[in-house]
N, C-alpha and C positions, 0 to 999 in steps of 0.2 A: 504494500500500500504506500509505503514511503517512496518507493521508486516512482510510482505514478505521480505522486505529488511533486517530486523533483523534476520529472519530465514536463509536467504542466507548468511549473514555475519557470523553467528555462524557455519553454515555448512562448509563454506570455511575455516574458521579460525581453527576449531578443527578437521578437517578431519573426520567429522561424516558422517555416511551413513543413517541417519534417514530421510533425505530429498533429493530430486533430482530436479535439475533445467533443464527443457526441453524447447526446442524452441516452438514457436507458431505453426510452421509447423508440428512438431512431435505431438503436442497436437491435432491438427486437424485431422491428420492421424489416431490417436488412436480413436478419436470420430467417424470418418467415419467407422472404422472397427468394432465398437462395436454395437451389436444388443441388444436393450432393449425390453424385452417382459413383458407383464402384466401377472398376475396370470391366467386370463381367456385364454390368448393365450397359455400358458404352458399347462393348463388343456385340451384345445382343441387338442393340438398336441399329448398329451398322449392318449386321447380318440381315435384319429385317428390311432395312432400306435397300440393300443390295438385291434381296429377293424380289422386292416390289419393282425395282428397276428392270430386273431380268424378265419378270412377268409382262411388264409393259412393252419391253423390247420384243418379246416373242409375239405378243398380240399385234404389234405394228408390222413385224416381219410377215406374219400370216396374212394380214390385210394387204400388204404390198404384193405378195405372191398371188393372192386372189385377183387383185386388180390387173396384174400382168397377164394372168391366164385369161381373164375376160377380154383384155385388149387383143390377145392372140386369136381368140375365137371370133371376135368382132372383125379383125383384119381378114380372116378367112372367108367370112360371109360377104364382105363388101366386094362388089365387082371391080376388077382392075379397070382403071380408066386409061386415057391416052397417055398420061404422064408417067405411068409406072412401067 
């Protein structure tokens, strides 16, 4: 406790900005707003995000292949004109 008083006294006396004194309510608000995650949680979130990206990419690839197949069938049905 004495160390805190010493830091506060030095900070107020010399107009230093290396320490800040906040109220108990502000400290509690900061603690409530903070999310603490373990490495396992972070890895799980990354894996889930990667899985979602892969699913979206697979869906887009399937849609692209379907569109290409439809274009090929449409091209076969169209009569060739003079320019082709």
